[in-house]
Each structure stands twice: as C-alpha cells, then as structure tokens.
C-alpha positions as a printed NumPy array, in Angstrom:
array([[ 19.469,  -0.843, -35.   ],
       [ 21.896,  -2.408, -36.514],
       [ 23.841,  -5.323, -35.476],
       [ 27.082,  -6.161, -37.339],
       [ 28.356,  -9.472, -36.889],
       [ 31.469, -11.865, -37.913],
       [ 30.574, -14.211, -40.72 ],
       [ 33.122, -16.261, -38.496],
       [ 31.771, -16.496, -35.18 ],
       [ 28.264, -15.024, -35.91 ],
       [ 29.417, -12.548, -32.936],
       [ 28.27 ,  -8.459, -32.56 ],
       [ 30.89 ,  -6.962, -33.816],
       [ 29.734,  -3.131, -32.7  ],
       [ 25.946,  -2.16 , -32.344],
       [ 25.059,   1.124, -34.39 ],
       [ 21.983,   3.659, -34.55 ],
       [ 21.207,   5.74 , -37.015],
       [ 22.259,   8.735, -34.143],
       [ 25.414,   7.45 , -33.96 ],
       [ 26.153,   8.575, -37.551],
       [ 24.248,  11.138, -36.801],
       [ 26.485,  12.773, -34.644],
       [ 29.336,  11.499, -36.195],
       [ 28.524,  14.137, -39.743],
       [ 26.583,  16.548, -37.671],
       [ 30.304,  17.483, -35.293],
       [ 32.029,  17.477, -38.816],
       [ 29.516,  20.194, -40.166],
       [ 30.561,  21.135, -36.191],
       [ 33.975,  21.81 , -37.235],
       [ 33.432,  23.463, -40.473],
       [ 31.209,  25.508, -39.205],
       [ 33.497,  27.375, -36.814],
       [ 36.313,  29.913, -36.203],
       [ 39.417,  28.432, -36.364],
       [ 42.602,  29.85 , -35.665],
       [ 44.489,  28.387, -39.122],
       [ 43.659,  26.382, -42.129],
       [ 45.849,  23.829, -40.796],
       [ 44.495,  23.182, -37.458],
       [ 41.002,  23.017, -39.238],
       [ 41.337,  20.405, -41.68 ],
       [ 43.678,  18.749, -39.357],
       [ 39.869,  18.415, -37.36 ],
       [ 37.765,  18.221, -39.994],
       [ 40.336,  14.661, -41.094],
       [ 40.276,  13.601, -37.714],
       [ 35.738,  13.92 , -37.5  ],
       [ 35.739,  12.841, -41.257],
       [ 37.715,   9.917, -40.667],
       [ 35.616,   8.921, -37.621],
       [ 32.021,   9.211, -39.805],
       [ 33.664,   6.998, -42.71 ],
       [ 34.533,   4.501, -40.438],
       [ 31.083,   4.24 , -38.536],
       [ 30.04 ,   4.747, -41.914],
       [ 31.106,   2.611, -43.983],
       [ 31.148,  -0.406, -40.913],
       [ 27.525,   0.225, -41.073],
       [ 26.745,   0.72 , -44.919],
       [ 29.597,  -0.391, -46.032],
       [ 30.19 ,   3.028, -48.315],
       [ 31.749,   6.564, -46.551],
       [ 29.134,   9.23 , -46.165],
       [ 31.691,  12.003, -46.018],
       [ 34.378,  12.473, -49.459],
       [ 38.037,  14.339, -49.098],
       [ 36.38 ,  16.966, -51.74 ],
       [ 33.177,  17.132, -49.444],
       [ 35.522,  18.801, -46.55 ],
       [ 36.503,  22.434, -48.353],
       [ 33.296,  23.293, -49.609],
       [ 31.364,  21.949, -46.175],
       [ 34.272,  25.185, -44.755],
       [ 33.089,  27.423, -47.934],
       [ 29.183,  27.163, -47.787],
       [ 30.381,  27.879, -44.076],
       [ 31.757,  31.561, -45.259],
       [ 30.372,  34.169, -45.911],
       [ 31.449,  37.454, -47.282],
       [ 30.465,  39.936, -44.953],
       [ 33.059,  38.085, -42.382],
       [ 35.89 ,  38.903, -44.282],
       [ 34.154,  42.858, -45.507]])
C-alpha cells in the first residue's frame, strides 16, 4: 500500500492500493466495451471514468494512466464488423 503524505504536515492525504487503480481502469474498459445508446452518452461516461482513474493514478504515480486519445481507440477496439453486418 502506498501512503501519500502532505509535505507540510506529514499527515496521510490518501491511501492507495494497486487494486484501486486497477478497478478504475477496469471500469473504464467496461464502459468502452459496453453497448451504448448514443455516442455522446458513451464519451460522457468514458470521460468520467477516465478522470477518476487519472485522479487516482496522478496522486499515487504522479502521472495519468488514460490519455484522451485512448478513449476512441478503446471504443473501436471493442467493436467488430459483425456487430454492424
């Protein structure tokens, strides 16, 4: 478990485990692979999941895990031609 501490007071800011980050990324992946009713709804849900995953990772790792460019790639990777035939 990684504990972040404020530099001024030495108090824990938030505790993270690898599973916290993994769950955030898995939620993003599940949204990207799910059926959606509109493109706007899909990207709104993906942005919320991406923002949460990046908040978690930036506090723990000092970098974001999911880039904005990855969102459409994940959506396209989760679709197949047979779904539209």
